[in-house]
PDB file of N, CA, C and O in Angstrom:
ATOM      1  N   MET A   1       0.884  -1.344  -0.445  1.00  0.00           N
ATOM      2  CA  MET A   1      -0.074  -0.249   0.286  1.00  0.00           C
ATOM      3  C   MET A   1       1.149   1.084  -0.135  1.00  0.00           C
ATOM      4  O   MET A   1       1.017   1.776  -1.145  1.00  0.00           O
ATOM      5  N   LEU A   2       2.182   1.226   0.748  1.00  0.00           N
ATOM      6  CA  LEU A   2       2.787   2.773   1.020  1.00  0.00           C
ATOM      7  C   LEU A   2       3.738   2.700  -0.495  1.00  0.00           C
ATOM      8  O   LEU A   2       4.619   3.432  -0.947  1.00  0.00           O
ATOM      9  N   THR A   3       3.065   1.420  -1.008  1.00  0.00           N
ATOM     10  CA  THR A   3       4.448   2.046  -2.965  1.00  0.00           C
ATOM     11  C   THR A   3       3.475   2.721  -3.715  1.00  0.00           C
ATOM     12  O   THR A   3       3.796   3.486  -4.624  1.00  0.00           O
ATOM     13  N   VAL A   4       1.810   2.401  -3.272  1.00  0.00           N
ATOM     14  CA  VAL A   4       1.403   2.474  -4.192  1.00  0.00           C
ATOM     15  C   VAL A   4       1.207   4.633  -3.876  1.00  0.00           C
ATOM     16  O   VAL A   4       1.350   5.613  -4.607  1.00  0.00           O
ATOM     17  N   ILE A   5       0.922   4.477  -2.768  1.00  0.00           N
ATOM     18  CA  ILE A   5       0.188   6.178  -2.277  1.00  0.00           C
ATOM     19  C   ILE A   5       2.400   7.145  -2.559  1.00  0.00           C
ATOM     20  O   ILE A   5       2.507   8.362  -2.408  1.00  0.00           O
ATOM     21  N   VAL A   6       2.918   6.792  -2.706  1.00  0.00           N
ATOM     22  CA  VAL A   6       4.675   6.941  -3.048  1.00  0.00           C
ATOM     23  C   VAL A   6       4.912   7.012  -4.523  1.00  0.00           C
ATOM     24  O   VAL A   6       5.877   7.546  -5.070  1.00  0.00           O
ATOM     25  N   ILE A   7       3.835   6.361  -5.135  1.00  0.00           N
ATOM     26  CA  ILE A   7       3.721   6.814  -6.415  1.00  0.00           C
ATOM     27  C   ILE A   7       2.810   7.404  -7.241  1.00  0.00           C
ATOM     28  O   ILE A   7       2.930   7.592  -8.452  1.00  0.00           O
ATOM     29  N   LEU A   8       1.577   7.787  -6.290  1.00  0.00           N
ATOM     30  CA  LEU A   8       0.425   8.471  -6.839  1.00  0.00           C
ATOM     31  C   LEU A   8       1.245  10.316  -5.554  1.00  0.00           C
ATOM     32  O   LEU A   8       0.811  11.432  -5.839  1.00  0.00           O
ATOM     33  N   LEU A   9       2.157  10.182  -4.535  1.00  0.00           N
ATOM     34  CA  LEU A   9       2.269  11.141  -5.083  1.00  0.00           C
ATOM     35  C   LEU A   9       3.229  11.684  -5.446  1.00  0.00           C
ATOM     36  O   LEU A   9       3.359  12.879  -5.183  1.00  0.00           O
ATOM     37  N   VAL A  10       4.500  10.794  -6.375  1.00  0.00           N
ATOM     38  CA  VAL A  10       5.061  11.146  -7.030  1.00  0.00           C
ATOM     39  C   VAL A  10       4.273  11.683  -8.593  1.00  0.00           C
ATOM     40  O   VAL A  10       4.441  12.812  -9.054  1.00  0.00           O
ATOM     41  N   VAL A  11       3.535  10.765  -9.150  1.00  0.00           N
ATOM     42  CA  VAL A  11       2.542  11.909  -9.957  1.00  0.00           C
ATOM     43  C   VAL A  11       1.931  12.699  -9.969  1.00  0.00           C
ATOM     44  O   VAL A  11       1.854  13.395 -10.981  1.00  0.00           O
ATOM     45  N   TRP A  12       1.217  12.963  -8.870  1.00  0.00           N
ATOM     46  CA  TRP A  12       0.746  14.377  -8.316  1.00  0.00           C
ATOM     47  C   TRP A  12       1.326  15.314  -8.142  1.00  0.00           C
ATOM     48  O   TRP A  12       0.655  16.329  -7.953  1.00  0.00           O
ATOM     49  N   ALA A  13       2.793  15.428  -8.120  1.00  0.00           N
ATOM     50  CA  ALA A  13       3.229  16.796  -8.191  1.00  0.00           C
ATOM     51  C   ALA A  13       4.292  16.821  -9.731  1.00  0.00           C
ATOM     52  O   ALA A  13       4.804  17.818 -10.239  1.00  0.00           O
ATOM     53  N   ILE A  14       4.375  15.529 -10.158  1.00  0.00           N
ATOM     54  CA  ILE A  14       4.522  15.513 -11.690  1.00  0.00           C
ATOM     55  C   ILE A  14       3.267  16.800 -12.585  1.00  0.00           C
ATOM     56  O   ILE A  14       3.498  17.699 -13.393  1.00  0.00           O
ATOM     57  N   LEU A  15       1.883  16.278 -11.911  1.00  0.00           N
ATOM     58  CA  LEU A  15       1.142  17.323 -12.849  1.00  0.00           C
ATOM     59  C   LEU A  15       1.808  18.647 -12.302  1.00  0.00           C
ATOM     60  O   LEU A  15       2.521  19.298 -13.065  1.00  0.00           O
ATOM     61  N   ALA A  16       1.618  19.023 -11.131  1.00  0.00           N
ATOM     62  CA  ALA A  16       2.112  19.776 -10.627  1.00  0.00           C
ATOM     63  C   ALA A  16       2.814  20.811 -11.097  1.00  0.00           C
ATOM     64  O   ALA A  16       2.383  21.928 -11.382  1.00  0.00           O
ATOM     65  N   VAL A  17       4.108  20.333 -11.183  1.00  0.00           N
ATOM     66  CA  VAL A  17       5.013  21.220 -11.666  1.00  0.00           C
ATOM     67  C   VAL A  17       4.176  20.643 -13.237  1.00  0.00           C
ATOM     68  O   VAL A  17       4.028  21.780 -12.788  1.00  0.00           O
ATOM     69  N   VAL A  18       3.719  20.281 -14.121  1.00  0.00           N
ATOM     70  CA  VAL A  18       3.558  20.691 -16.151  1.00  0.00           C
ATOM     71  C   VAL A  18       2.685  22.039 -15.206  1.00  0.00           C
ATOM     72  O   VAL A  18       3.298  23.086 -14.996  1.00  0.00           O
ATOM     73  N   GLY A  19       1.288  21.868 -14.715  1.00  0.00           N
ATOM     74  CA  GLY A  19       0.697  22.733 -14.712  1.00  0.00           C
ATOM     75  C   GLY A  19       1.144  24.404 -14.817  1.00  0.00           C
ATOM     76  O   GLY A  19       0.868  25.375 -15.522  1.00  0.00           O
ATOM     77  N   PHE A  20       2.222  23.998 -13.365  1.00  0.00           N
ATOM     78  CA  PHE A  20       3.132  25.622 -13.832  1.00  0.00           C
ATOM     79  C   PHE A  20       3.942  25.690 -13.994  1.00  0.00           C
ATOM     80  O   PHE A  20       4.684  26.339 -13.257  1.00  0.00           O
ATOM     81  N   ALA A  21       4.651  24.628 -15.826  1.00  0.00           N
ATOM     82  CA  ALA A  21       5.312  25.354 -15.749  1.00  0.00           C
ATOM     83  C   ALA A  21       4.248  25.906 -17.936  1.00  0.00           C
ATOM     84  O   ALA A  21       4.508  26.536 -18.961  1.00  0.00           O
ATOM     85  N   ILE A  22       3.348  25.226 -17.449  1.00  0.00           N
ATOM     86  CA  ILE A  22       2.335  25.523 -19.134  1.00  0.00           C
ATOM     87  C   ILE A  22       1.910  26.661 -18.171  1.00  0.00           C
ATOM     88  O   ILE A  22       1.775  26.572 -16.951  1.00  0.00           O
ATOM     89  N   GLN A  23       1.737  27.681 -18.911  1.00  0.00           N
ATOM     90  CA  GLN A  23       1.079  28.753 -18.705  1.00  0.00           C
ATOM     91  C   GLN A  23      -0.596  28.561 -18.441  1.00  0.00           C
ATOM     92  O   GLN A  23      -1.198  28.735 -17.381  1.00  0.00           O
ATOM     93  N   GLY A  24      -1.096  28.181 -19.649  1.00  0.00           N
ATOM     94  CA  GLY A  24      -2.611  27.473 -20.072  1.00  0.00           C
ATOM     95  C   GLY A  24      -2.905  26.397 -19.288  1.00  0.00           C
ATOM     96  O   GLY A  24      -4.027  25.996 -19.597  1.00  0.00           O
ATOM     97  N   LEU A  25      -2.453  25.786 -18.476  1.00  0.00           N
ATOM     98  CA  LEU A  25      -2.711  24.485 -17.391  1.00  0.00           C
ATOM     99  C   LEU A  25      -2.516  24.771 -16.482  1.00  0.00           C
ATOM    100  O   LEU A  25      -1.910  23.977 -15.762  1.00  0.00           O
ATOM    101  N   LEU A  26      -2.828  25.809 -16.063  1.00  0.00           N
ATOM    102  CA  LEU A  26      -2.943  26.661 -14.267  1.00  0.00           C
ATOM    103  C   LEU A  26      -4.429  25.001 -13.633  1.00  0.00           C
ATOM    104  O   LEU A  26      -4.520  24.079 -12.823  1.00  0.00           O
ATOM    105  N   TRP A  27      -4.900  25.409 -14.309  1.00  0.00           N
ATOM    106  CA  TRP A  27      -5.993  23.984 -13.490  1.00  0.00           C
ATOM    107  C   TRP A  27      -5.268  22.878 -13.565  1.00  0.00           C
ATOM    108  O   TRP A  27      -5.523  22.330 -12.493  1.00  0.00           O
ATOM    109  N   LEU A  28      -4.399  22.074 -14.240  1.00  0.00           N
ATOM    110  CA  LEU A  28      -3.945  20.703 -13.443  1.00  0.00           C
ATOM    111  C   LEU A  28      -2.871  20.644 -12.519  1.00  0.00           C
ATOM    112  O   LEU A  28      -2.549  19.617 -11.921  1.00  0.00           O
ATOM    113  N   ALA A  29      -2.057  22.264 -12.348  1.00  0.00           N
ATOM    114  CA  ALA A  29      -1.342  22.943 -11.160  1.00  0.00           C
ATOM    115  C   ALA A  29      -2.060  22.069 -10.361  1.00  0.00           C
ATOM    116  O   ALA A  29      -1.858  20.942  -9.908  1.00  0.00           O
ATOM    117  N   ILE A  30      -3.607  23.487 -10.267  1.00  0.00           N
ATOM    118  CA  ILE A  30      -4.359  23.519  -8.736  1.00  0.00           C
ATOM    119  C   ILE A  30      -4.863  21.585  -8.049  1.00  0.00           C
ATOM    120  O   ILE A  30      -4.942  21.193  -6.884  1.00  0.00           O
ATOM    121  N   ILE A  31      -5.123  20.737  -9.500  1.00  0.00           N
ATOM    122  CA  ILE A  31      -5.670  19.720  -9.082  1.00  0.00           C
ATOM    123  C   ILE A  31      -4.867  18.765  -8.990  1.00  0.00           C
ATOM    124  O   ILE A  31      -5.196  17.790  -8.314  1.00  0.00           O
ATOM    125  N   GLY A  32      -3.845  18.796  -9.524  1.00  0.00           N
ATOM    126  CA  GLY A  32      -1.661  17.860  -8.745  1.00  0.00           C
ATOM    127  C   GLY A  32      -1.384  18.876  -7.392  1.00  0.00           C
ATOM    128  O   GLY A  32      -0.357  18.872  -6.713  1.00  0.00           O
ATOM    129  N   ILE A  33      -2.614  19.765  -7.185  1.00  0.00           N
ATOM    130  CA  ILE A  33      -1.415  20.173  -5.912  1.00  0.00           C
ATOM    131  C   ILE A  33      -2.831  19.605  -5.473  1.00  0.00           C
ATOM    132  O   ILE A  33      -2.978  18.646  -6.231  1.00  0.00           O
ATOM    133  N   ILE A  34      -3.814  19.668  -4.761  1.00  0.00           N
ATOM    134  CA  ILE A  34      -5.240  18.833  -4.051  1.00  0.00           C
ATOM    135  C   ILE A  34      -5.173  17.542  -4.339  1.00  0.00           C
ATOM    136  O   ILE A  34      -5.941  16.817  -3.707  1.00  0.00           O
ATOM    137  N   LEU A  35      -4.322  16.949  -5.282  1.00  0.00           N
ATOM    138  CA  LEU A  35      -4.361  15.514  -4.578  1.00  0.00           C
ATOM    139  C   LEU A  35      -3.078  14.853  -4.592  1.00  0.00           C
ATOM    140  O   LEU A  35      -2.737  13.670  -4.580  1.00  0.00           O
ATOM    141  N   PHE A  36      -2.530  15.838  -4.616  1.00  0.00           N
ATOM    142  CA  PHE A  36      -1.195  15.578  -3.738  1.00  0.00           C
ATOM    143  C   PHE A  36      -1.518  15.631  -2.016  1.00  0.00           C
ATOM    144  O   PHE A  36      -1.703  14.630  -1.324  1.00  0.00           O
ATOM    145  N   VAL A  37      -1.529  16.603  -1.685  1.00  0.00           N
ATOM    146  CA  VAL A  37      -2.751  16.942  -0.150  1.00  0.00           C
ATOM    147  C   VAL A  37      -3.553  15.475   0.135  1.00  0.00           C
ATOM    148  O   VAL A  37      -3.709  14.834   1.174  1.00  0.00           O
ATOM    149  N   GLY A  38      -3.889  15.294  -0.931  1.00  0.00           N
ATOM    150  CA  GLY A  38      -5.373  14.385  -0.200  1.00  0.00           C
ATOM    151  C   GLY A  38      -4.483  12.941   0.008  1.00  0.00           C
ATOM    152  O   GLY A  38      -5.087  12.142   0.724  1.00  0.00           O
ATOM    153  N   THR A  39      -3.578  12.612  -0.330  1.00  0.00           N
ATOM    154  CA  THR A  39      -3.720  11.320  -0.767  1.00  0.00           C
ATOM    155  C   THR A  39      -1.472  11.538  -0.136  1.00  0.00           C
ATOM    156  O   THR A  39      -0.494  10.862  -0.456  1.00  0.00           O
ATOM    157  N   LEU A  40      -1.578  12.508   0.590  1.00  0.00           N
ATOM    158  CA  LEU A  40      -0.574  12.187   1.851  1.00  0.00           C
ATOM    159  C   LEU A  40      -1.792  11.994   3.533  1.00  0.00           C
ATOM    160  O   LEU A  40      -1.930  11.341   4.567  1.00  0.00           O
ATOM    161  N   ILE A  41      -2.306  12.972   2.826  1.00  0.00           N
ATOM    162  CA  ILE A  41      -3.252  12.969   4.302  1.00  0.00           C
ATOM    163  C   ILE A  41      -4.104  11.098   4.434  1.00  0.00           C
ATOM    164  O   ILE A  41      -4.456  10.421   5.401  1.00  0.00           O
ATOM    165  N   PHE A  42      -4.130  10.917   3.238  1.00  0.00           N
ATOM    166  CA  PHE A  42      -5.193   9.298   3.501  1.00  0.00           C
ATOM    167  C   PHE A  42      -4.021   8.756   4.158  1.00  0.00           C
ATOM    168  O   PHE A  42      -4.105   8.288   5.294  1.00  0.00           O
ATOM    169  N   GLY A  43      -2.598   8.803   3.313  1.00  0.00           N
ATOM    170  CA  GLY A  43      -1.417   8.035   3.286  1.00  0.00           C
ATOM    171  C   GLY A  43      -1.479   8.068   5.141  1.00  0.00           C
ATOM    172  O   GLY A  43      -1.793   7.061   5.776  1.00  0.00           O
ATOM    173  N   ILE A  44      -1.114   9.423   5.826  1.00  0.00           N
ATOM    174  CA  ILE A  44      -0.574   9.245   6.745  1.00  0.00           C
ATOM    175  C   ILE A  44      -1.519   8.320   8.290  1.00  0.00           C
ATOM    176  O   ILE A  44      -1.226   7.724   9.327  1.00  0.00           O
ATOM    177  N   VAL A  45      -2.989   8.830   7.352  1.00  0.00           N
ATOM    178  CA  VAL A  45      -4.049   7.835   8.070  1.00  0.00           C
ATOM    179  C   VAL A  45      -4.240   6.876   8.396  1.00  0.00           C
ATOM    180  O   VAL A  45      -4.691   6.503   9.479  1.00  0.00           O
ATOM    181  N   ARG A  46      -3.905   6.257   7.442  1.00  0.00           N
ATOM    182  CA  ARG A  46      -3.711   5.011   6.831  1.00  0.00           C
ATOM    183  C   ARG A  46      -2.031   4.411   7.627  1.00  0.00           C
ATOM    184  O   ARG A  46      -1.834   3.219   7.860  1.00  0.00           O
ATOM    185  N   ARG A  47      -1.526   4.949   7.777  1.00  0.00           N
ATOM    186  CA  ARG A  47      -0.320   4.140   7.942  1.00  0.00           C
ATOM    187  C   ARG A  47      -0.194   4.502  10.253  1.00  0.00           C
ATOM    188  O   ARG A  47       0.363   3.756  11.059  1.00  0.00           O
ATOM    189  N   ASN A  48      -1.128   6.187  10.645  1.00  0.00           N
ATOM    190  CA  ASN A  48      -1.322   5.640  11.951  1.00  0.00           C
ATOM    191  C   ASN A  48      -2.735   4.344  12.049  1.00  0.00           C
ATOM    192  O   ASN A  48      -2.679   3.569  13.004  1.00  0.00           O
ATOM    193  N   ALA A  49      -3.477   4.252  11.417  1.00  0.00           N
ATOM    194  CA  ALA A  49      -4.505   3.625  12.057  1.00  0.00           C
ATOM    195  C   ALA A  49      -3.796   2.233  11.845  1.00  0.00           C
ATOM    196  O   ALA A  49      -4.551   1.317  12.172  1.00  0.00           O
ATOM    197  N   ASN A  50      -2.301   1.711  11.297  1.00  0.00           N
ATOM    198  CA  ASN A  50      -2.409   0.404  10.767  1.00  0.00           C
ATOM    199  C   ASN A  50      -1.316  -0.004  12.204  1.00  0.00           C
ATOM    200  O   ASN A  50      -1.230  -1.024  12.888  1.00  0.00           O
ATOM    201  N   ARG A  51      -0.598   1.289  12.244  1.00  0.00           N
ATOM    202  CA  ARG A  51      -0.065   1.575  13.704  1.00  0.00           C
ATOM    203  C   ARG A  51      -0.723   1.479  15.601  1.00  0.00           C
ATOM    204  O   ARG A  51      -0.188   1.740  16.679  1.00  0.00           O
ATOM    205  N   LYS A  52      -1.861   1.059  15.273  1.00  0.00           N
ATOM    206  CA  LYS A  52      -2.131   1.383  16.535  1.00  0.00           C
ATOM    207  C   LYS A  52      -3.288   0.089  16.755  1.00  0.00           C
ATOM    208  O   LYS A  52      -3.939  -0.110  17.781  1.00  0.00           O
ATOM    209  N   LYS A  53      -3.337  -0.754  15.417  1.00  0.00           N
ATOM    210  CA  LYS A  53      -4.065  -1.779  15.443  1.00  0.00           C
ATOM    211  C   LYS A  53      -2.524  -3.165  15.898  1.00  0.00           C
ATOM    212  O   LYS A  53      -2.699  -4.085  16.696  1.00  0.00           O
ATOM    213  N   SER A  54      -1.290  -2.933  15.204  1.00  0.00           N
ATOM    214  CA  SER A  54      -0.502  -3.291  15.788  1.00  0.00           C
ATOM    215  C   SER A  54      -0.188  -3.232  17.063  1.00  0.00           C
ATOM    216  O   SER A  54       0.581  -4.143  17.367  1.00  0.00           O
ATOM    217  N   VAL A  55      -0.518  -2.402  18.101  1.00  0.00           N
ATOM    218  CA  VAL A  55       0.026  -2.555  19.559  1.00  0.00           C
ATOM    219  C   VAL A  55      -1.077  -3.337  20.615  1.00  0.00           C
ATOM    220  O   VAL A  55      -0.777  -3.524  21.794  1.00  0.00           O
TER     221      VAL A  55
END
């Protein structure tokens, strides 16, 4: 699961950079940032939930 989250974070970061690099695709940068933050929060929540189950 961690691998999938890391791959998604990389993809969202690339989308954000491409969106900022190409002026007409600013919407792509905004979507990339939103998805990046959402995936990061999801990963942190899942990791904390798994740690609580283990203890």
